[in-house]
N, CA and C atoms as a LAMMPS dump frame, in Angstrom:
ITEM: TIMESTEP
0
ITEM: NUMBER OF ATOMS
246
ITEM: BOX BOUNDS ff ff ff
-5.0000000000000000e+02 5.0000000000000000e+02
-5.0000000000000000e+02 5.0000000000000000e+02
-5.0000000000000000e+02 5.0000000000000000e+02
ITEM: ATOMS id mol type element x y z
1 1 1 N -423.832 -378.378 -81.18
2 1 2 C -424.217 -377.026 -80.806
3 1 3 C -424.773 -376.319 -82.048
4 2 1 N -425.968 -375.749 -81.906
5 2 2 C -426.543 -375.05 -83.052
6 2 3 C -426.01 -373.618 -83.128
7 3 1 N -426.388 -372.906 -84.166
8 3 2 C -425.839 -371.582 -84.424
9 3 3 C -426.244 -370.549 -83.381
10 4 1 N -427.457 -370.653 -82.864
11 4 2 C -427.926 -369.715 -81.84
12 4 3 C -427.135 -369.916 -80.548
13 5 1 N -426.923 -371.173 -80.176
14 5 2 C -426.149 -371.461 -78.965
15 5 3 C -424.706 -370.989 -79.104
16 6 1 N -424.118 -371.168 -80.273
17 6 2 C -422.758 -370.708 -80.521
18 6 3 C -422.668 -369.187 -80.413
19 7 1 N -423.608 -368.495 -81.029
20 7 2 C -423.638 -367.032 -80.959
21 7 3 C -423.802 -366.565 -79.524
22 8 1 N -424.71 -367.18 -78.788
23 8 2 C -424.952 -366.807 -77.398
24 8 3 C -423.706 -367.038 -76.542
25 9 1 N -423.026 -368.144 -76.754
26 9 2 C -421.814 -368.444 -76.003
27 9 3 C -420.742 -367.377 -76.238
28 10 1 N -420.531 -367.001 -77.483
29 10 2 C -419.514 -366.003 -77.807
30 10 3 C -419.877 -364.646 -77.206
31 11 1 N -421.127 -364.214 -77.372
32 11 2 C -421.554 -362.903 -76.871
33 11 3 C -421.459 -362.853 -75.353
34 12 1 N -421.882 -363.911 -74.687
35 12 2 C -421.862 -363.923 -73.218
36 12 3 C -420.439 -363.867 -72.663
37 13 1 N -419.458 -364.374 -73.406
38 13 2 C -418.066 -364.294 -72.97
39 13 3 C -417.502 -362.879 -73.129
40 14 1 N -418.11 -362.075 -73.966
41 14 2 C -417.635 -360.714 -74.203
42 14 3 C -418.142 -359.702 -73.174
43 15 1 N -419.347 -359.893 -72.702
44 15 2 C -419.989 -358.895 -71.847
45 15 3 C -419.787 -359.203 -70.369
46 16 1 N -419.986 -358.186 -69.546
47 16 2 C -419.852 -358.356 -68.097
48 16 3 C -421.094 -359.014 -67.521
49 17 1 N -422.273 -358.487 -67.878
50 17 2 C -423.541 -359.014 -67.367
51 17 3 C -424.113 -360.014 -68.378
52 18 1 N -423.669 -361.261 -68.28
53 18 2 C -424.091 -362.263 -69.259
54 18 3 C -425.57 -362.635 -69.129
55 19 1 N -426.174 -362.355 -67.978
56 19 2 C -427.597 -362.654 -67.8
57 19 3 C -428.491 -361.72 -68.607
58 20 1 N -427.953 -360.575 -69.018
59 20 2 C -428.756 -359.604 -69.762
60 20 3 C -428.758 -359.871 -71.268
61 21 1 N -428.037 -360.88 -71.705
62 21 2 C -427.944 -361.195 -73.133
63 21 3 C -429.11 -362.082 -73.548
64 22 1 N -429.724 -361.73 -74.666
65 22 2 C -430.8 -362.532 -75.236
66 22 3 C -430.476 -362.803 -76.706
67 23 1 N -430.464 -364.064 -77.088
68 23 2 C -430.18 -364.446 -78.468
69 23 3 C -431.319 -365.343 -78.944
70 24 1 N -431.956 -364.942 -80.046
71 24 2 C -433.093 -365.7 -80.574
72 24 3 C -432.972 -365.835 -82.078
73 25 1 N -433.537 -366.909 -82.585
74 25 2 C -433.574 -367.143 -84.023
75 25 3 C -434.961 -366.807 -84.547
76 26 1 N -435.004 -366.097 -85.66
77 26 2 C -436.265 -365.74 -86.296
78 26 3 C -436.326 -366.354 -87.681
79 27 1 N -437.529 -366.614 -88.129
80 27 2 C -437.712 -367.167 -89.459
81 27 3 C -437.436 -366.105 -90.504
82 28 1 N -436.85 -366.538 -91.576
83 28 2 C -436.527 -365.654 -92.68
84 28 3 C -437.419 -365.999 -93.867
85 29 1 N -437.554 -365.051 -94.777
86 29 2 C -438.336 -365.313 -95.98
87 29 3 C -437.661 -366.363 -96.86
88 30 1 N -436.344 -366.392 -96.799
89 30 2 C -435.567 -367.346 -97.58
90 30 3 C -435.264 -368.568 -96.717
91 31 1 N -435.549 -369.753 -97.213
92 31 2 C -435.339 -370.967 -96.419
93 31 3 C -433.864 -371.293 -96.218
94 32 1 N -432.976 -370.669 -96.991
95 32 2 C -431.54 -370.915 -96.861
96 32 3 C -430.847 -369.864 -96.006
97 33 1 N -431.616 -369.088 -95.256
98 33 2 C -431.061 -368.029 -94.421
99 33 3 C -431.507 -368.205 -92.979
100 34 1 N -430.564 -368.015 -92.066
101 34 2 C -430.844 -368.05 -90.639
102 34 3 C -430.672 -366.628 -90.111
103 35 1 N -431.701 -366.084 -89.464
104 35 2 C -431.653 -364.745 -88.905
105 35 3 C -431.562 -364.853 -87.392
106 36 1 N -430.479 -364.32 -86.828
107 36 2 C -430.249 -364.373 -85.387
108 36 3 C -430.261 -362.95 -84.843
109 37 1 N -431.086 -362.723 -83.833
110 37 2 C -431.211 -361.399 -83.193
111 37 3 C -430.552 -361.461 -81.821
112 38 1 N -429.606 -360.56 -81.586
113 38 2 C -428.892 -360.478 -80.309
114 38 3 C -429.313 -359.189 -79.611
115 39 1 N -429.775 -359.321 -78.379
116 39 2 C -430.147 -358.156 -77.568
117 39 3 C -429.194 -358.075 -76.379
118 40 1 N -428.563 -356.92 -76.215
119 40 2 C -427.671 -356.675 -75.076
120 40 3 C -428.039 -355.319 -74.484
121 41 1 N -427.58 -355.072 -73.265
122 41 2 C -427.843 -353.772 -72.658
123 41 3 C -427.03 -352.712 -73.403
124 42 1 N -427.486 -351.485 -73.354
125 42 2 C -426.81 -350.413 -74.091
126 42 3 C -425.393 -350.184 -73.58
127 43 1 N -425.137 -350.518 -72.314
128 43 2 C -423.79 -350.377 -71.763
129 43 3 C -422.813 -351.372 -72.376
130 44 1 N -423.301 -352.509 -72.815
131 44 2 C -422.463 -353.582 -73.35
132 44 3 C -422.333 -353.53 -74.877
133 45 1 N -423.076 -352.643 -75.516
134 45 2 C -423.135 -352.596 -76.971
135 45 3 C -421.759 -352.381 -77.603
136 46 1 N -420.953 -351.512 -77.042
137 46 2 C -419.636 -351.219 -77.614
138 46 3 C -418.726 -352.442 -77.582
139 47 1 N -418.841 -353.256 -76.55
140 47 2 C -418.011 -354.461 -76.453
141 47 3 C -418.384 -355.477 -77.518
142 48 1 N -419.662 -355.57 -77.812
143 48 2 C -420.136 -356.547 -78.794
144 48 3 C -419.802 -356.1 -80.21
145 49 1 N -419.972 -354.83 -80.489
146 49 2 C -419.714 -354.329 -81.843
147 49 3 C -418.22 -354.163 -82.093
148 50 1 N -417.496 -353.614 -81.125
149 50 2 C -416.062 -353.419 -81.293
150 50 3 C -415.742 -352.2 -82.13
151 51 1 N -414.478 -351.892 -82.224
152 51 2 C -414.018 -350.728 -82.985
153 51 3 C -414.266 -350.959 -84.473
154 52 1 N -415.048 -350.077 -85.066
155 52 2 C -415.405 -350.133 -86.49
156 52 3 C -416.102 -351.453 -86.861
157 53 1 N -416.758 -352.088 -85.881
158 53 2 C -417.521 -353.298 -86.155
159 53 3 C -416.69 -354.558 -86.3
160 54 1 N -415.427 -354.498 -85.907
161 54 2 C -414.553 -355.66 -86.101
162 54 3 C -414.967 -356.86 -85.259
163 55 1 N -415.416 -356.636 -84.033
164 55 2 C -415.79 -357.75 -83.165
165 55 3 C -417.021 -358.464 -83.688
166 56 1 N -418.069 -357.727 -84.022
167 56 2 C -419.287 -358.374 -84.514
168 56 3 C -419.051 -359.03 -85.869
169 57 1 N -418.21 -358.449 -86.692
170 57 2 C -417.893 -359.086 -87.971
171 57 3 C -417.125 -360.388 -87.768
172 58 1 N -416.252 -360.43 -86.771
173 58 2 C -415.536 -361.67 -86.462
174 58 3 C -416.514 -362.735 -85.962
175 59 1 N -417.48 -362.327 -85.136
176 59 2 C -418.498 -363.257 -84.646
177 59 3 C -419.318 -363.791 -85.819
178 60 1 N -419.692 -362.918 -86.726
179 60 2 C -420.447 -363.345 -87.91
180 60 3 C -419.649 -364.353 -88.731
181 61 1 N -418.355 -364.117 -88.872
182 61 2 C -417.504 -365.024 -89.638
183 61 3 C -417.434 -366.397 -88.986
184 62 1 N -417.272 -366.436 -87.672
185 62 2 C -417.192 -367.708 -86.946
186 62 3 C -418.497 -368.488 -87.071
187 63 1 N -419.622 -367.799 -86.867
188 63 2 C -420.919 -368.476 -86.93
189 63 3 C -421.22 -368.928 -88.364
190 64 1 N -420.83 -368.119 -89.341
191 64 2 C -421.038 -368.506 -90.741
192 64 3 C -420.207 -369.738 -91.084
193 65 1 N -418.976 -369.807 -90.595
194 65 2 C -418.131 -370.979 -90.836
195 65 3 C -418.748 -372.224 -90.202
196 66 1 N -419.312 -372.076 -89.013
197 66 2 C -419.989 -373.195 -88.361
198 66 3 C -421.201 -373.636 -89.181
199 67 1 N -421.886 -372.689 -89.778
200 67 2 C -423.046 -373.008 -90.61
201 67 3 C -422.623 -373.797 -91.848
202 68 1 N -421.516 -373.42 -92.456
203 68 2 C -421.041 -374.143 -93.642
204 68 3 C -420.701 -375.588 -93.297
205 69 1 N -420.228 -375.83 -92.093
206 69 2 C -419.924 -377.193 -91.677
207 69 3 C -421.163 -377.971 -91.269
208 70 1 N -422.226 -377.261 -90.91
209 70 2 C -423.419 -377.923 -90.376
210 70 3 C -424.513 -378.085 -91.435
211 71 1 N -425.12 -376.974 -91.847
212 71 2 C -426.247 -377.087 -92.781
213 71 3 C -426.142 -376.157 -93.985
214 72 1 N -425.033 -375.471 -94.114
215 72 2 C -424.717 -374.645 -95.279
216 72 3 C -425.778 -373.588 -95.575
217 73 1 N -426.195 -372.86 -94.527
218 73 2 C -427.137 -371.756 -94.7
219 73 3 C -426.435 -370.426 -94.474
220 74 1 N -426.966 -369.38 -95.059
221 74 2 C -426.457 -368.038 -94.851
222 74 3 C -426.932 -367.545 -93.488
223 75 1 N -426.031 -366.957 -92.712
224 75 2 C -426.362 -366.485 -91.37
225 75 3 C -426.311 -364.963 -91.349
226 76 1 N -427.378 -364.366 -90.817
227 76 2 C -427.418 -362.927 -90.616
228 76 3 C -427.606 -362.671 -89.128
229 77 1 N -426.699 -361.89 -88.54
230 77 2 C -426.766 -361.58 -87.11
231 77 3 C -427.002 -360.096 -86.948
232 78 1 N -428.086 -359.752 -86.267
233 78 2 C -428.403 -358.357 -85.949
234 78 3 C -428.226 -358.148 -84.456
235 79 1 N -427.614 -357.023 -84.1
236 79 2 C -427.398 -356.692 -82.699
237 79 3 C -428.174 -355.427 -82.375
238 80 1 N -428.88 -355.457 -81.243
239 80 2 C -429.643 -354.305 -80.798
240 80 3 C -429.52 -354.198 -79.29
241 81 1 N -429.827 -353.02 -78.772
242 81 2 C -429.749 -352.814 -77.316
243 81 3 C -431.124 -352.492 -76.771
244 82 1 N -431.245 -352.586 -75.462
245 82 2 C -432.494 -352.241 -74.801
246 82 3 C -432.2 -351.301 -73.665
């Protein structure tokens, strides 16, 4: 399972409308960095971010740990709503 699939799996388990979740990987200027963009509906944003950002930070930690085991790249996850 790659990092985008892992991120998508975690986010979809958090939200009610999992069909509205979009997770994509974008190229970064640095070859050792993976940039992942998560789009969720504005109603689901609070569930993904969590109180004081604890949920999204936990997701970042899990995906970063998976990266260290896989290809040892820095992972940046951005969350936005539509």
